[in-house]
C-alpha angles and dihedrals in degrees: 000000000000109000093199107045135195093034115145139183113259094237090063095053104068093110092049089047091057091050095048093047090065124082091221137052128223136209133181115216140169112270091238091065095049093105090060092061106038094072088053094062100268118137130193112265104170130358117217130190095264103010144034125231112219131198132199131179110244118250116252091254094049092045092052092051091048093049092050091048089049090053092053090048092051091046087064104244108172096218125041139173116257129231114323093017135270125309118222117204107225097202114023091186091065117065090202093050115137120250130222121214123234112197098217130009123184124179137180136154094287107036146018113212125199115188133188118198122206125180140182130190094234135023108271145128113290106229094190097048097105092053092045091049093049093048093050093044092051092058091064098093092045092046093051092047092049093050091050092046094050100036105025132249096272124105093033107232124207112231118231121195112192141166127205111203128190122201092353118149102206125189126225088255090055091053092045090054091050091051091049090050089049092238115143114224124211132174134203092273090057089049091052089048095052094044088052092046095051088050087057103037106025119210094350088073086077091075091053088054093046090048088060091047099043109019110186094003112145117247108228117236096006102102111123141175120220132178109251143166115237119208142145126257123180089349093304131111114248138173131213118206144128126247141167116274089227091061095044092049091060096055100033131101133190116195106217117200091212090069088075100208106174092206097048113094092166094076117124112129128093123235106270121257112243093206090055092047091052092051091050090049089054089050091050092049089053089059093260119166133208114227094188129076128254103232116221141162119228120204111243092239090060096054130082118168128199118187114227125219109282125213087215137010110276128189120225094249090060093047134258124225118229149122121290114204112200116200098194128213133166109280093012095122120054119198110227098170134359100046093142092051092051100041092046085076091061108122094004121125089222090066092085098048104030123089130218127196114243134196105196123190118202120235100337114179114246090250091056091048091051092047091051090050089053093046093051098043096041088063092052103037136008111266113215118241088231090056091052089051091051089051093052090100091056094043098048109018092111097032120144089228115083092208090059092046090052090052089049089054091049092049092052094041093056091050092047091051088058092049098043111100090205091057124093085223093062108136091357103093111094113219128191094266097048130080120238116248139160093285103029094055106119110101122220088223093059096050092040091054093049092053097040095051094056133075093242091121108021109034099176129017132183107193105307093336122100112229096178133005124225130238096268096054118092108176102272136044093248095049092044091050092052092045093049094050093046096049097041092045093054095039092057091041089059089050099043104038099073090048097036092135087063097038096052092057091068109182092340127110110310091012131107101131104087093052137107102270098048090047091051089049090049091055090049091052091049087057089050090051091050091051092048092051093049096054089102129036096301114114112190093199088067091059125080119245095263092054091048090052092049090051096051096039097092091054093048091050090052089056091046092053091045092053091046090053095057116111122229090261091050091048089053091051088047090055097043095060106102141198128352092332089054092050090050092048092051092047092052092046088053092048092048090052090054093046090052087060098034109030094191090063102102114155118197111280097010095110093048091046093052091050091047092046091047092052093045094045091046092049093050093045091049090051092052092047091048090051091049091049093048092050091047093049092050095044095045095048094042092051093046092049091047093048102035104023136273098262120097091237087057114041093024099045098035103034104037118071114242094242090056093044092055094052094043093047090052091052090047091051095044091052093049090237091288094151096046127243127020091261088076093061101063119121117224093252090053088072090061092053091048093049092046095052110119095242093044103045095084087056099047103032093082094053106029105025118097131191128343133319135049131326096280092050093048092048097045091108088068090057089052093051091047092052091052090046089060091054098049094040090075111059092187093059115120092221116104113210107235116242089240090061091050090050092050093049091051091050091049089051091054093045093050092048089053092049095049097042098035088232117137111215130188086260097052096085133085096312092059092044090053089050092051091047090050 
């Protein structure tokens, strides 16, 4: 009796592979049974003469299982579970023994892989994960025994227990339990990555997958000895030798940044270009050779060197001949340069017999590997500044300088925020390899700069020595990275959630919130909040991340409510502010919103800024109002003189209502006629009364009336201007004219100028009309 049932040879599964590669399933039924299927989600796909072909979208769980199975099929495993998974007999000595199902099983000469797939409709915590993990882990002994019973003990296969999870929010404790149980965890992003990678590399992608499942696990029967020359380069031991691509493919690993592993700080390579691989494959098949070395790093545990007899004494710098014994394990060889040359051999018959030249360093630190990658590639092709910034974690993670380690933490934190599904930045951080669009429009350089320029990590320095750490530092790089991501993620969640309709638009139409400048301002305000909280004895660096988040939450929620309260016009003004001045303006608006709620919140420079803004806003508003008043005075008097006559007994007596004449005459008398004629003593609101007079309205409606309705409705904008005139007329007033009011006054000024001069300006369209209408 087969102990592991429903296992098939890959060559017999091509039809099943086509079915599983689709996101829908099909079924052909008799037309008379159609009513039995329609309520179950089936729809007609194709009617035939005597049957009907139905189609139904796969459920999320079924689709996940099929995609994982498809990955194993494309990776080239020789044995695979059939439809509906494999069945493992729990007690082979009992014919009636129950069987447990394993969603996907994949086996070849080196490994036997058992995979469980778990899916949810939306991203959330998985309450049953611990039980599911325990159940899968406990099948390991029975699974290993069944594989050996059915397939023999030679070759000795490494067992792999894995779980693919979709929309599962796992805690650190969940992941720790999985690691302890030796169960590899993957999510839907990992699945997308591997499916993309196998499309690029072909069967060699299997070793990348196995390296994630069994890092450092010895590969049975693959130990070899090759002649090599040992030397030193840049102070590091290195070996020069040739080897078959097939062998090197099995032990090699390329860390691709597009994989997006939050825990992987050794990531520096780009995803390989399929077009380039195909060209190199053509070159190989035409007997092409590569005169340059593939540069790799071998883990120290994989290297054993025996010096050969030398005809003369050589020093290490000149090179010493000997025998290099490689004890291979998954992920024991890291490709630093030459990935396209090596992986072009994937799937080619020549991979077993060909030879490639290798320069292998021994035990280089990840930062040294990344630096070497940069040095090599920068000479061949321009390396973007944004790429170098992304690689800062790899280049300086283990630096001796604390300032460089802090920058490495910041670099990794910004990238992790963009990859964390619980983060408002998920899918919004633009990396070097991704194109900017309406959603992915926040640059890593902008956020990095905002964090690096502050004292959030290193509060006080004396030379290279740290006198006092900041609130985001927690002793080690790893702890500080986790703390940074946690605090920033929640801080910006507090800010973005109440105004999510605005945030989710990114840089698209109606957006302007989830963009560089507002994010930079948000970081600056977080620093101000930290400083405010630490005025007394509280030291945030002494609190754990959760306590810090609880402490800053009220301030973040104030900002969120402030952003949610902004009108469409105010959001447009918020977006239109540019550059450093725009960042400063947003920061101060945020800080003012917090101070309105918590009066003791008084960041350095906020008071002076408010006073300066008030004075500047007031000055600009007063200028616009003065211009409006001057234009009105000239237009009103000119039109009255033209219509009623130039003499005072004409335009004054006929055109100006008596109530206005009495007040103006009194002002004229009280001032001893210092300004000149009576036309210089009108108040702004007097122009409304003059225009609205029965005999005058036909004259002034075409030039001063706006919108629909009666006189009062069409002249409402004059009431608005007059109200603002009262505010700005008193410099000592405590009221600060909002920036939106200033903007509206300026637009009214431009509109009125266009009406009175007949000149159409770039501001005289719908935006100005909206401003006039209020």
